[in-house]
Every structure is written in structure tokens, then in C-alpha cells.
C-alpha positions in Angstrom: 8.6 25.9 3.7 11.2 24.3 0.7 9.2 21.8 -1.1 10.8 18.6 -1.5 11.5 17.1 -5.4 8.9 14.4 -5.9 9.4 14.3 -9.6 9.4 10.3 -9.4 8.2 8.0 -12.1 7.3 4.4 -11.2 5.3 1.5 -12.7 3.4 0.2 -10.0 3.0 -3.7 -9.6 1.8 -6.5 -7.1 5.5 -6.7 -6.5 5.6 -4.0 -3.4 6.5 -0.5 -3.0 9.9 -1.3 -2.5 10.7 -3.2 -5.2 8.7 -1.2 -7.6 10.9 1.7 -6.8 14.1 -0.3 -7.0 13.4 -1.6 -10.5 13.1 2.0 -11.2 16.7 3.0 -9.8 15.0 4.8 -6.9 16.3 4.2 -3.0 13.2 3.3 -1.0 13.2 3.3 2.7 10.5 3.5 5.6 9.7 4.5 8.8 8.0 2.4 11.2 5.0 4.7 12.7 3.4 1.7 14.4 3.2 -2.0 14.5 0.6 -4.1 16.6 -1.2 -7.6 16.6 -5.3 -6.7 16.3 -6.8 -9.4 18.1 -10.4 -8.2 17.9 -10.4 -6.7 14.2 -13.5 -4.1 13.9 -16.3 -6.2 12.2 -15.8 -3.8 9.2 -12.4 -5.2 8.6 -13.3 -8.4 9.7 -16.3 -8.7 6.8 -14.3 -7.0 4.2 -11.2 -9.4 4.6 -13.6 -12.3 5.1 -11.7 -12.9 8.3 -12.5 -16.3 10.3 -13.5 -16.4 14.0 -10.4 -16.1 15.6 -8.0 -14.4 13.2 -5.6 -12.0 13.7 -4.8 -8.5 12.3 -1.3 -7.5 12.0 -1.2 -3.7 11.8 1.6 -1.9 10.2 2.0 1.9 9.3 5.0 3.3 7.7 5.9 6.5 6.3 7.5 5.5 3.1 10.5 7.5 1.6 12.0 7.7 -1.9 15.5 9.1 -1.8 14.9 10.2 1.7 12.0 12.1 0.7 8.4 11.6 2.1 6.4 10.0 -0.5 3.8 8.4 1.5 1.5 6.5 4.8 0.8 3.4 4.2 -1.3 1.7 6.7 -1.4 -2.3 6.5 -3.9 -4.7 7.9 -2.2 -8.6 7.3 -3.7 -11.4 8.2 -1.9 -13.3 10.7 -3.0 -16.7 10.1 -1.1 -16.8 6.6 2.2 -15.3 8.1 1.9 -16.7 11.4 6.2 -15.5 12.2 5.9 -12.1 10.5 6.7 -10.1 13.5 10.3 -11.7 13.7 11.5 -9.3 10.6 12.6 -5.9 10.7 9.1 -4.2 8.4 10.7 -0.8 8.5 13.6 -2.3 6.3 12.3 -5.4 4.5 9.5 -5.5 1.8 6.5 -6.7 3.6 5.5 -8.7 0.0 9.3 -10.1 -0.2 8.3 -11.6 2.8 5.2 -12.7 2.5 6.5 -14.4 -1.0 9.7 -15.6 0.1 9.3 -16.4 3.3 5.7 -17.6 3.7 5.7 -18.6 0.0 2.0 -17.1 -0.5 1.4 -16.5 -4.3 -0.3 -13.0 -4.7 -2.5 -13.0 -7.3 -4.5 -9.8 -7.6 -5.7 -6.7 -5.7 -8.5 -4.0 -6.3 -7.5 -0.6 -5.8 -9.7 2.9 -5.5 -7.9 6.1 -5.4 -9.4 9.7 -4.9 -7.9 12.9 -4.3 -8.7 15.3 -1.1 -6.8 18.1 0.9 -4.5 16.9 3.4 -5.2 16.9 7.1 -2.2 18.2 9.7 -1.1 14.9 10.5 -0.2 13.8 6.7 1.1 17.4 5.8 3.4 17.0 9.0 4.5 13.3 7.8 4.7 14.1 4.2 6.6 17.7 4.9 3.5 19.2 2.7 2.5 22.8 2.9 -1.1 24.0 3.7 -3.3 23.6 1.6 -1.8 20.3 -0.1 -3.8 17.9 -2.1 -3.1 14.2 -1.3 -4.4 10.8 -3.1 -5.7 8.2 -1.1 -5.3 4.7 -2.2 -7.6 2.0 -0.7 -6.4 -2.0 -1.6 -7.4 -5.3 -1.0 -5.2 -8.0 -2.3 -6.0 -11.5 -2.7 -3.8 -14.8 -2.6 -4.2 -17.1 -5.7 -6.5 -19.1 -3.2 -9.2 -16.3 -3.4 -8.3 -15.4 0.2 -7.7 -12.0 1.2 -4.1 -11.4 2.5 -4.1 -7.8 2.8 -6.1 -4.8 3.1 -4.1 -1.3 2.8 -5.0 2.5 3.0 -2.4 4.9 1.7 -1.9 8.6 1.6 0.2 10.0 -1.5 1.9 13.4 -2.1 -0.5 14.7 -4.7 2.4 15.7 -6.6 3.7 12.1 -7.0 0.8 10.5 -9.0 0.5 11.1 -12.5 -2.6 9.2 -13.8 -1.8 7.1 -17.3 -4.7 5.1 -18.7 -4.7 3.3 -22.1 -8.0 3.2 -23.9 -9.1 1.1 -26.5 -10.9 2.0 -29.0 -12.1 -1.0 -30.8 -16.0 -1.7 -32.1 -16.1 -5.2 -30.1 -17.0 -3.5 -26.9 -19.9 -2.1 -28.6 -21.0 -5.0 -30.5 -21.0 -7.1 -27.4 -18.5 -9.4 -29.1 
């Protein structure tokens, strides 16, 4: 199997996957794998997202491509209460964060994200065109509105050869002096 060229460098922000790629001169696209309304969220999601009784989730799973090369599988759970007509939009073609900002006037404030590596499973290899064995990076993110409420919980699987971690370290003594 010929390995796709995934030599892609992108600065990631809370502007959304598509916007980050466009800003870096890449062409993003998506293939919708599933879309459903979850009327009775699992208890783990209800607690993690601090859902109110009766809250529904919109579950969106997309294969994300860059310049027509598979890059990631994104599974997103969005609190339907904040964006009641979101299903009217083509979520395969339009940036979710753009809809949340421009249509529903939500202000995304911050996110917490956890990233770890593992070996890919069969489905991930198939969707991402990876050989066996292949490393992938899993990302779990919780996204907050400026009100402190959680709008989104996502789980993503990225091709391991896409992610390159750059960390800026500060060697100031203030950290150690408690200032």
C-alpha cells in the first residue's frame, strides 16, 4: 500500500479544523460518517458535559481530509440546547465552529484537550488508509462557552505521522520562587 503524503503543518486553534487548515493554505473537506440526535445520552456524557434534564446531543462523526488525503476521524457530541436548528446545515461541508459562532452567536472561550498515542484498530486503518501496524493519536476535547457551559465533547483519531508536538518551555526562576 502506498503511503499518502501527510506532510502537513497546521497551527491548531479554537477557530475549528477547517478554518485552521484554510488559514495555513490547505484545502479541508469532510465525509459524513454518521449524524444522529441522542435523546437519552449515556450517563458518562451527561455528567462530563453537565447536561440538564432533557438535554439532547447531536452526534456527528466525520472523516476529515486535507487536500483529499484522510487525516482524522472526528466524533463530536454537541449540546443541542445551544443550537436547536443545527441539523438544517450540511455538517459535512460547513465548519461546525463557524455555524456555532455565526448562526447561533455562541462564543467559544476555551477547551481542555488530552492527547495520547496508540496502535490503530482495523476501522481506523481502513478509514485513514493506514498500513498495519500504524500509530495514531487520540484526542479528547471538552469545549466551553464564555458562560462556562460545555458546548462540545469530541474524540478524534489522527494519523500518527501528522502530529508533531512543539512545546515552548519557559526557564524562568519565578516558577521556583513562588512569585
